[in-house]
N, C-alpha and C positions, 0 to 999 in steps of 0.2 A: 596148604594139604587139606583136599574136604574134609571136612570133619562128617561122624557118623549119622545116617538120616535119623530124624528126631521127631517127634509129633506134634509140633506148637497149635495152641487150637488158636483158633481165629474168630479173637473177641471184638475185633471191629465188624464183622458182618452179624456175630449173631447182635451185638448190642443196634446197629442199625434195625436189622430187623423188629426186637422189641422196641425199641422206637415206636416203632408205627402199628406195634398194636398188630403183628403180622403171625400166622404160626408157622413150620418149614411145610406144610401143605401147600397152604395158602402160595408160598414163594416158591415150589417147586411146580404148582400149576401154571403159575404166572412166566416161566424161564421154562418150560417147556419138559422136566425133567421128572422125577420123584423123591419124595421126603427123606428115602434112606440116606440119595446122596447128598443131599442139602445140609446134613445132620454131619454125612462122613468131611461136607466143606470146613462144616465151623469146628469140628473140631481137632481139624490138620490135619486129616488122614491124606487126605487126596488135596488137589488143586484145582477150580474150575480152568476147561481149557477156554482160549480167543472167543468159541463165542458165547460160551456162557457168562464171559466175564463180561461182554460185552451184553448180553443181555442183562443182568445183574444192574450194570451202570445204567442201562435204562429204568429199570424198575424203581433203583432209589434215590436217583435222579443226584447219584455223586459221585467220584472216581475211584479209580481203579486203588491209588493209595490211599483214601479215604476209608473201603471198603476192606483195604489188608488184602490183596490183591497180587501182592508184590511177590515173586518166582524168592525163596529163600537166600538161591544164592547170587542175585542180584543187588540184596542188601545188604551181604557181606563183600561186595569187591572194595575195596579202599584205591583202586587205582581206575581209573576212566579208561574204557574203552572206543579207542580209537575208530573200528570199525563199524561200518553204519548196524542196527541193528535188526535180529530179526521182524520176520511183518511180526509175528506173537509177541510180543513183549508189550507188556502192560498198558507202559504210558503213548501209546498211538490208537489205543479201546477207549478213547473217549466221544460219549455221549454228543451227538449237538444240543445246545441247550434252545428251547424256548418254550420264551417267557409266556408264562399263561395271562397275564397284562398285555400282552401285543394286543387292540380293538381287532376283532372280526375283517376279514376283505368285506366290500359290498357285495349282497347279495346275485344274484344272478349272474356272477363273475366277471358282468361288463367293466373296464375298464374307465380312467380317466377319461375325460371330454378333454380334446384340447391339451394337452397336459404330456404329448410324448414327448417333443423339444426339450422341455422340462426335466423331464423322469430322466432320459439320457444324458443330459447333464450333469443331474445329481450321481446319476450312477455311475462313470464319468470320473467325479471328483474324490467318491466313496470307495472305489477299486483303481484310483492311482498305488504308485509305486512308493508314495511320502513315508515317511515313517513315521510319523504322526499325522491322520488325517484327520482335521478336522473340519466342520462341515457347520455352515448355519443356511436355514429357514427365513426369513422375515417378510411380512405383509400385515396389510391391513387388517385388522379383525374380520375372520367371515369368508377369507381370501381361499383358503382349503389346503394350508401349510401341512396341518395332519393328515389329513388325506392324502398330500402325498407321502408322508412321513409311513403311513399303514399302508400304499401299491408299493414303497420300494422294499420293507416287512415282509409283503408276500411273494415281492418280486422274484423268480425262480431262479436267474443270474446272480443278484444280488445272494440269497441262501446259499448257491451254489460257491459262490466266491468267499461269504465270513462262513464257512464250514464247520467253525466248531458253536454256530448260531446265535442267537440276536437276539438282546437282554432289552427292555423297553419301560418308560418312563412318565409315568406322565403328573409337570410341575406346579404347574398355577400358581395363584397368587399366596398363598403360605403352605408350602411342603413342608413334610414332616420330615426331614432329610435323613433323620437314623432310621426310622422307619421304612423309609427304601431304599435304604442301604442294607439294614438287615435282612429287609426280602430280597434281595440279588446272594446274598450272600447263602439263607436256605438254600436256595436254587443252585449256587455255585459249590456248596457244602463244605460253606468254609465258616469262620466266628474269630473272633481272639480270641489267642489261647490265656489271657488272661481274663476272668469273671469279670473285674473290676474295672478292665477297660471298653467292654461292652457296650456303656453309655455313651462312648465317644466314638464320635460320626468318623474323626480322622482314624479308628482305629478299623473301625471299617473297610473306610476304604482301604486301607495299608492291606491288611486281609484281604480280601476280595482283587485288588492288582498284583497280591502273590499269588491267587490263587486262578485267577487266567492267567497269568508267566505269558507263557506265546502262543499261545490260544488265537484263532481268527473271529476275532466278535465284534458284531454290529451293535454299540450303546446308541438308543434313543434317546434322548432330553427333553421329552415334549412340552410343549406349554411353558417356559421359560420367563419368568418374571424379574427375576433378580442374577444379576451374574456370581453373585457366592452361590448361588443353586444348582446352575451349571457347571462350575465348576469343582464342586462338594464333590459331584457324581462321573468327574471327567476320570474314570480309575480307570481303563484299558490299558493292554498293554503295547508294543513296539508293534505287533500286528493288527491290532481293530483299528475301528474308526467311529467318529463320534459325532451325531448328528442334534445338532439343537433347534429346535424349530418356537420360534417367537415373534412377539407384535412390536418387539422393542428393536429401533436400529441397532443404537446403543449395545446392546447386548448380543445381535450377531457378528457385532463388526469389533468385539474386544474377545469372543468367544473363539473365530473362526477369524481370524484376518485377511489371510490371503480367501477363504475360502466362505463366503458369504453368494448369500443368493436372493434376491427382490425377486416374490410370486405378486406375477401382477394379475389383474381382476380375468376372466374370458373375452375372445374378442364376441364380435356381436355373432360371429357365426355358430362359434362354439356354445357361445349364451343360448343361444337359440333351441341349437340341439339339446341342451341340456335339458332346458326345458319342456322340448320336444321327448325326451324321454320318460320324463316322468309324467306328463300333463299330456298324451297326444292328442287326448277327445278334442282341449280347449284349444289347443295349438293352431289344429285342422279346423275347428271352428270359425276361428277368428286370430286368424293370422297377425294381422294388422293389431290387435291390442299386442297382441303378445307379443310381437317384436320392442313393441310403446315399453310392455316390463320391464324385457332385458335392457331397454335405454334406462329406464327410469330408477333401477338398483344396480347401473354401472357394474354389468358383467359378474358380479360378487355371487361367485357361489356358492355359499350360504343360503343368500337371499333369495336366486332361485330356486334351490332345494327346499325352503321353507315355502317360495310362489308358488313350486309346481306340484310339492304335495298335498295343498291343498289346493288346488282347482284339481285335483285329480278328484281328490275326496268331493267337492260339489260336482264333477261329472258322469258321476256313476250312474246319474240315473238318465244320461244320456237325455235329459232337458234341453233345448240351445237355453231358456230363458234363465235355469239358476249360473251359466256359464256365464253368461252376459253380466249378469248379476253380481256376482265372484269381481270377476276381470275391472267392473267397474268399480268396484270395493275397494280392490286391490292400486286404483289410482290414486287412492288419499296416502300421503308417506306416511299416516301415523298409522292407520292399519295397514301398512307394510314391516312396521316399527314394531307392531303388539302383535302380530301375525308369531305362533309359537309352537312347539310343539314338544311333548314328553320322549324324554333322552333313555337310550334303557342304561342298563347298572353298569354291565361292561363296556368297555369304550366312553365311556359319558364323557363330555368337556370338563379340563381337569377344573377348571378358576371357579364352576358351578358347585354351587353344593346339589346335594345329591338330592332326584329328584325335585331339583328344580328346571323349568321347562326349557327351551333353547328356542330363544328368540335373539332380534335384531338388536333389539329394545338390553337386552342383557345383555348381548357379548359385548356391546361398543359404552353401554355403561360399566361396568366391570372397570375401564378403561377409563373414563372420565371421572370415576370416583380417585382415583388415585395418583387425580394432578390439583394445582391448587387454583382457591377460586378467580385468582387473577383472569390462570389458563383459560376455565372455564368461563368466564366472559369473554376471554378473547377468541374463544371456538366458535361461543356462541355471534361477534359478529362479523367474521368469516364466514360464516352460515349465510351472508347475504351475497355473496359471490357467485357468480354463476361457478356450477360443482364443473369437473372434473372432466374431457382433458382441459379446458382453460385456466388458465394458469392468474397467478398474480405476484406482484413485485412487495419485495420488505417495506418498501415505501410506501406503499401504500396499505400494507396489514395494517404496521405500526400508526396512521394516522385516523385509519379506522376505527381499528379499537380504540385507542387511545391512551394505550397501555404498554408497558418497553416492550423492546427490542424479546426479551429475554421468553420474556413466554410463549414467542413460537418455539423459541430453545426447547421450550418445557412441553410443545404440544408435538413437534418433530420427534424428541424421543419415548413416548407415547404414543410412539406409531397412527397419529387421528392426522396430523397433518403433512404431509408427504411432499420433500423438495422435487424441482419441474429445473433446474437448471442452478446456477450463480443468481443469489439473490432474489429467486420465485418459487412458489409452491402454488400449488395446488389441492382441493381435499372430494373428495372422492363424494359421488350422490349420497349414499348411505351415512358416512358421517353428517355431512350438511344437512339431510335431512333432521338426523339427530338434534345436531344441533340448534336448529332451526325450532325445532318444539321449545328447547328452554332459555331461544331469545326474547328479552321486556325490555331490551333500552331500544327507545323508538328513533333516539336522536343518531344512531350507524348509519338511520339514511343519509341523513342530509352533512354526517359529514363525508359518505360516497359520493354525492352527489357533488360537493364540493369540491375535490378533491381530483373525481375526475375531466370535469365540465375545465378547473382550470388545466389540469395536462394537457387537454387537447387544446383549448387555448395556447399554453407554448408551444406545441409542435403542429401546429396548422399546416403545415409544410414538410415535416419531417413522416411520413408516411409508410415508412419499417417502424417507428415509432408509434405509430397511430394502429397497425395494426397489431403490435402488437398486445396492444391494450385494449380492440376493437370491442370485444365484447362485454369489456365492462364499463366503457362509453355509454354501447349501449345497455347497457342493464342501469346510467348514472342517468340517461335522458327519459325512461322509462320510468322511473322512480320520481325524475323532477317532474313527471306530465303529472304520473297518479298523486302525488303530495305538493301538486299548485306552486311551486316553486316554479313561478313562470320565466322571472332573468333569466333564472340557471338553465332552463330550456331552451332559450332562446339563444342566450352566447354560446351553450354547447353544441346545437345545430348547425351554427353561423360556424365552426368551428369543425365541424366534423361531416358537412353535408358534403362537400365540395373531394373528398375521399371515400365515400359512400360511392358519390358521382360517377369517379375514376373508376370505381373495381370496378363498376354492373352492378350496382344495385339494386337499382331505381325504383323498384315497390318499396325498399324499404327507408328509402330516401325521399320517397314524395311523404311516405305517411311522416314521417320527422319534422318537413317540411311545413306539410299543409297545419300541424301541432303548433309546429314557431309561427306561424305565420296569423293564426288565430292570439295567439298568446302576445302577438305584435300590435295586433287589434285591438287587446284588452287593454292595453296596457297605453293606448297609441303611440307608440315607438317607429315613427318613419322612414329610421334606418332601416331598421328589424324588417321592415312588413319588404322595403325594396333588395337586403337583399333574398326571405326566401322565395316573390317574385324572380329575382334574376334566376338564383337556381332553378325552380321549375322549371321556368323555362331554358335549363341548359336539359334538364332532362330529356322535357317535348324535342328538342332537338336532336338528343343522341337518339332516341325514339322514330325520330324523322315524324313525330309530329308537327313538321314547321309551320301551321295556320295558328297551334295552338303557344308553339311558341313564342310567338308574332306578337301575341295577344297581349301576352304576362311582361313582356319585354315593353310592348307599348305603355302598359297599365303603370310599371317598375320606372318608367321614363318620366309620366305622366307627376307621377306622387314625388318621386326624386328633384324633379324640376320643379315643382310643387315648395316644396320645401328648401328650396335653394341648395339639393345636396350638390355639388359639380363632381366629385370623383364618384359616386354613384352612378351620376348621368354618362360618365366618358364610357365607367361598364356600361352599361346596359349598350351603349353607342358601337361599341366597339362590337358586340354579338349580332347586333342588326348586319351592323356594316358585312361582317362576316355571313351571314345567311344569305343577304343580298348579291353578295358575291358567286355564295355555291347556285344563283337561283339564275342565274346570269342578268343582274343586275351592276354590271359594272359602276355606272355612272350612280349611281345611288348610293354601293359600297363605300365608294373614296369619299361621298362625301360626307359617310356616319363617321368613317372610321380620321379623315382628318379633324372634323368638330372632334371628335374621343380623344388624337391625338395631341391636337393643342391644349386644351386642358388640361391632359396629365404632365407638360411639359413644365404649363405652368403653376401646376400641383406638389412638383416636386415629387412626382407617385412614376418613379425609373420602373418600378416589376409592372406597373402598368401600359405604361410605354411604350418597352420592349413589347407587350405580350404587341399590344396593335400593331406597333412597327412593321410585327412579322406579319400581321393581318393584311397590313396596306402593301408590304410585297408581293405577296399572294394576287392582289389585284395587278399591281402592274408588274408579274414577271408575265403571265395571261395576256396582259396589253403589249405586248413584247417590246420593253421594257427589262431584257436579263439580266444586264448591268446592274443598272439602279436598285434593282431588287437583291443582286446580291450581298451590294452594299448594306441594304439596310438590314437581310437579316442577318449581317458577320457582327455588325453594329448591335444587335437586341441579340444576339447571344454572348456576346462581350460582357454584356449588361446583365443579361441572366446571369451565367457562370460567375460572374465577380459578385453578386449579392444572396449566389447558395442556392438558386431557386432550379433544382438538376431535371425536372420537368419542364419546366418551361424552355430547358435548354435543347432540349430532345424534342419538342414542335418543332423550334428552327432548326434542329441537324436533320429533322427530316425534309424539313422544305427544301436544306441544301441541298439535299440526294435528289431530290426530284430534279430540282437546276441544274445540277452536276449530270443524270442522266439527259434529261433535255439537249444540252451542251454539249452530246457524246462524251462523259467523262464515268465510263463504266466501273472504272474501281476509285474515283473519289467517292462516285454515288456511294456505292459498295461500302467505302468508311463510313460516310455517315451515319448509311440507312442499319448497321451494324452497329452501332455507337448507341443512338437512337435504342434501338432495341431494346437494348441492355439494360437502358434507365427502364423502360414504361416496364421491363420484365421487374423492374427491380419496388420501381412504384406499386405494381401489379394495376395499372392504366389500360384495361381493356380493351375497350375501344382503341384507342394508340396503337396496343402490340396489331389488333387488327390491317391498318390503315397499314404500318408498314411491311406487313408481311406480304397485303398485296401489292405494295413496290416492291419488295423483295421480289417478289414473283414475275412482275415485273423484267423489271432486268435481267434475271437470269433467263427470262421466256426469252428475250432479245439478243443473249448471250446465244441460242441454241442449247442450254440445257432443261429441255419441260421437265425430264421426270423432280430438279430441286425445285423447279417454279411451279408443281402439280405437289406438292408438299408443304409450300406456303402457303397456297391459295386454301389447300384443305384444311389451315390450319383457322387460315382465318374464318373462312366458313361456321369453322366448329366453334370459335367467340360471337361471329356478328349473331349467327342464331339463338345463342343464347342468351347475348344481352338487346337481344330484341330489338338489332339498330337495321330496320330496312334497308335506307337506303349505302351503307357499305356492303350487308350481305348481297346486293344486287347488281352493287360494284367489282365483288368476289364471284358469282355467277357472270358474267360480265368478261370476266378473262379467262375464265376456265371453258367459257364458250370460245374467245379469241383463238386458245391453246387446243380446243377439239376443231377450232377450221384450220391453225395451222399443220393437225396431224392428219386431214380428210376428212377426219367426223363431220362432214358435210349435217345430217340431218342431226344430230348431238347437238352441235353446237348452232343448230337453228333456233332447238325448243329452248337452252338457253338464253340466247339473246331474248327472244319473244318472253320467257317469263319474268326479264329484267325489263324492259321494255316500257310495260302496263306502272311498274313500282314506280321510274322513272316522272311518268308522264303524272301519273300521281303527287305525285311527293313535290311537284311543276322543276327539279334540278335537270335545269333545260342542259349544261354543257356534259352529263353525265347520260342522258338521252340522246343528244347528237355523237357522243362518241359510240352509242353504241346501236344507233342506224350507223354509222358510217362501218362501223365492224361487221354488221349484217351488208352492208350493200355491198364491201370489198369482197365477202364468199362469194357473192352471188354474182362477180365479178368472175372470179376461179370459176364457179360452176359453167357458165357462160344464159345465166338466168338474169338478161341485159337491162332486162323490163321492169325488173323490183330493181334493182341495183341502181338503174336511174331512180326511181321514187325514195330508194330510204338516203342515198346520198345527195340529191336538192334538197332533201330535209333537214340534213344532217348540214348541209353547208348556211342556211338560212339560221339555222338555229345555233352557229357557229359565229356568223354577221354580227345578228343581233344580240350576243354578248359580249363583242370583240373581242375576242380568241385570238391575236393573229398568229401562232404558235398551229392552234387545228384549225384554225383556215385555209394557215398554206398548205397542212396534212388533206385537209382533203379536198382542194383543189387538185394536188396532185393524184389522190384516186378519181377525180374526175376526169382527168386527164386519161387516165389508165383505161378505164371506163370509153372513153370516146376514143382509144385505139382500138380496143374491140370493137367499138361501134364499124369502125372501117371510119371514123371524121380522124383523115390524121391532122390534118389543119387545126383544126379544136383541139385535136391532146394536144400538140404541138405550141400552143399558144398556153395552153393551160399550166403545163409545164415550165413554163417557161415565167409564167407569175408566180408558182410556188417558192422554184430552184431559190431567188436573190433575199427572198424573207428567210426561207430555213437558214441562210448564207450570213444572212443580218442578224438576228437570234442566234446564232453562233453554235449551232445545232446539226453539226458535220457530217452526223447520222445521216437523219433523214434528209440531210442535201446530197449528201452520197445516195439514199434509194431514190431518190427524185434522177440522180443523171444514168441508174438503173434503167430505170423507167424509157428517159430520155433515149439510152443504148438501142432497146428492146424497139422504140417507134423506129427509130432509123435504120435497124435491120428488116423491120416489115417494109420500109419504104427503100431498101437495096442501099442504102448509103455505108459499104461494110467497112470503109475507114474512120466515119464517124463514128460509125458503134461500137466500134472496136477500143477504141480513142475514150471513149465515156464506162465503159464495163473495167478496163482496166483500172484508168483513175479511179471509180466507185469502188475498185477491188483493194486499193493501194486504205484506201479511208478506211473500209474494214477491217483489213486483217490489222491497223493499226489498233483499232480498237478492240480485235481479238471478238467479231461478232459472225460470228459457227451461222448464223440464220443464212445472213445477205451473203458469206463468203459462200457458201454454196450455194445460192440461187445464183450469184454473179458468175460462179462456174459454169451451171451450167447454161447460161445464155450463150458466156466467152463460146462451149462446146456446140450452142446451133450453133454459130459464126462462123466459130474452124468448118461444121462440115457444110455449110452451105458454100464454103468456098473452096471446097472438094480438099480441105488438110485431112483426113480422116484419120492419123496417128496424133495428131493434133489433138482434134476434137475427143479421139479417145483418152490423153493424159486429162486434160481439163471434165470431162464427163465422170471418170474414176474419181476424181476429188470429191466433186458434185456429189456422187453417188452415198461416198463415207460421210458428207454433212447430213447432206438427207438421213442415212439410217440411223446417227448416233441422233438427229432430232425429230425421229417419225415422221420425215415432211413429205407430207403429199406427193409433193413434185417426184417423188423417188422413179411412179412410173414412164415418167416422161425422161427420167434418166436410162430410164432401161429397155425404153423401144429405140433411144437413138443409139444405145449401144449394140443392138439386133442391129441396127443398120451399120453401122459401122464395122462389125465382124463379118458381113456381108462382102463387105464393101474390101476389107482387107484379106480378108479370107482367115481362116482357124489360127493357123497356123503364126503368121505372122503379127494375129490380135494377143494369140498366148503370149508373147516372145515380147510384145509393146507394156503387155499389163503386167510380166512378170518383172521390167525392169521399173514404171510405176511404182509395183510394191516398194520395194529396192532404195527407191530416194526416198530423202527427208519427207517423212509425213508434211502433213495441211499443219506450223506449227498452232494455229486458232484449236485444231483441235484437240490437244494436249494428250495424243498417241503418243506411245511406245510404235517401238519398230515393227513389234511381234503384233504388238493389235493395230499396227494399218496394215501390215500384211491379211490378218484374218479379215476385217474388213473390206477389204480392198474382193477378198475371196467369195465375202457373201451377197456382194454388189454383185459381180461375175455370175454365181450361185444361181439368183434368181432374173438371169442374162440369159438363157438356152440352157444352164445347168454346166458355164465355162468353169473352168479348175485351170490352177496356174501350175 
């Protein structure tokens, strides 16, 4: 039964007002009423309505319970009411908390640069449906962890989600946990009931936890240095989220097991944008210097902010001189470290003393102060390594610091050393700058040189391991040079130079080799001099400076022989033999290579003899002994594989691919090429990657896949331009010219051929020059430019004969036969083709022999020997189909179509011509116009209805297997061929 109404004074509301020192008039004015009404509330005459309850809670920053604003009937209930509370119940009227300690948002309302993705990720974590949401941001000092937390606190979505407010605390190195908890208690209007308990943090934590209850609040714990401090402030309820920022990875992992996020430095572009926002005049005036600054501080936001503010101050006058002077000053690491600016009292760095200026020196220094002397010594030693993104191994770090591995753990736990994979580390540029300024032990440099020279020597053939440590090895060689460690410089360069040459890093390799040569001369170390000259010659050879290469190698050979260095002599002879082969001097090449091989066999040099054997096989193959060449290649490959020489094996595989292609074994050639390319890509051998790509382009072009061939050629072209290999560059554009010629782009092809010819002439590369002249001459035959064709083909034949290249001599003889046919010299054509055919058959080159038969068939057709022509075409077509040679299948079908048309067999002609047209369409072949012209003649003879009927029958027969088309695509291609022939349709 309801009790009679009685007035009960509201002592909670009155005491809250008195504690604040406010009058009833002041409270009335703040909430929008009069003093008489406030008096009635305090005397219990009336209860404020929902609107005024909310206003009072906001004014006093207290809950309705704490202000005594709960209606009497609610207090008297003894049974819970299962029905939803009405909208004016006071427990729903709670003011969102906005902690005054939350630092203000950046001025201007501009957001953080380069952090959108990271902010989205953190917001998703904080607003997830997990019951207890614990998140932690960790990263380097100055990376912007606090800035991210501030941005989150001011984010509208975060504020809407955490509708009951946000609490913030800055912990720092020595936080007053009791004071911080009591401040939160004051904000929440709670405190331990027992006065004696108010000196205990755990009592405050319990009270705050109870006051938060079911509220949805975000609690930000900024700059945690101890896990105990962070855990002491973990006081939220089940609907709260906690966000910790810390420079210590271990604290982050312990606080939020599956909610840790590492905050990385800004990318180059974002770092430049941040600098541009802060100092636009300086960045616009000196863009390259500004970018260099971004790189010098490794994209660290605090560093960029300090630099940007300094540059903005220096550029206010608009004088370019002051901007340049400021930028020059900031090139010094010490200047960047000392650059400081005062902090505002609100939002200051929690770990710095009040009033202390903010600088990289102080922010990093407070971390360094916390670690042991051994860890500081190790940090100084690690500063000799190139900074991030370079990495170094745990083993190297221990060897170079000469201290236990546990010091690395201490540095990692302090957030000063970053992990970069299993047993690898990296040091940020700003940390390295700080540590370098405290490095005093000079023996660190000697230890680094000793370690990495030994490493390079031990792993000289393992390019994956050399690549991993390449920056550190280069540093070691630079230090060996500057510290006059000549023996170490020679040893390290000898081991590392082949890797650099393989990667196409010629300029860097030349610098090191010239230093090594000077050191070897000073020490009178003759084997080292020979080694340096040999490698310098290889670089000249790769750059197509053949005269310089020959001079280097001749000097090396003279020196090696003078000191009876048989091993080095053999290595030089192999290079001289290879050069002689490429320059069209086969006999001299065999002389050099045979001498080298004999010496290496006597020395038991299996690796060297296998490499020489492979080069000798190149010469033998060119001279028309493919089976002997294959035998030598196979033996060399087995040896190199047994020795674990992957790169050497890949070189032989590439040569076997060429031999297989020349012997009409395209599938086998593709297997060899693919395996070689995979190895060269793995070891980063840029030159040989380009060589295999060219060969793959040639193979796919021959198989009628021009688009795939173009991709191979274009990748090869990019590499050859980058590594400045003129010979391979010219060879690539030669092949691009041949493909353009195939497709009837004769002027484009001519320009490419004419671009390659002078390069080959200058390099004295007679074989490549002859191939280019042959390609140009063959195109001119197709164009009807017979005099020009004769000139170019005759010169090519002379060159091939001179270098005794049996296969190419046979091919040029065939092309001269085609020219003679076009000139009307049919007997000469017959003799030339008869000369070429047995040579190609002897060499096992079925494809090119079939092309000769194809040309013989065309000659027979021209002579009116129709049956002989048919037999030759059919024989050639059978071989082409076996090899799936789309290009020559299409051409042979065209010739059979001509023959059938000439024999008045229009229906048969139509079938052949449609097959030819599909192939030429697929390959964008210029002879498609001949197909279309003949189709028009066939249609005219057959009549349109019969023509369409036969075309439809052809479209529904099995597609030409070599074209690789399904039935629907075959039908579509035939329709396209017909569409270009007077718009005929099926």
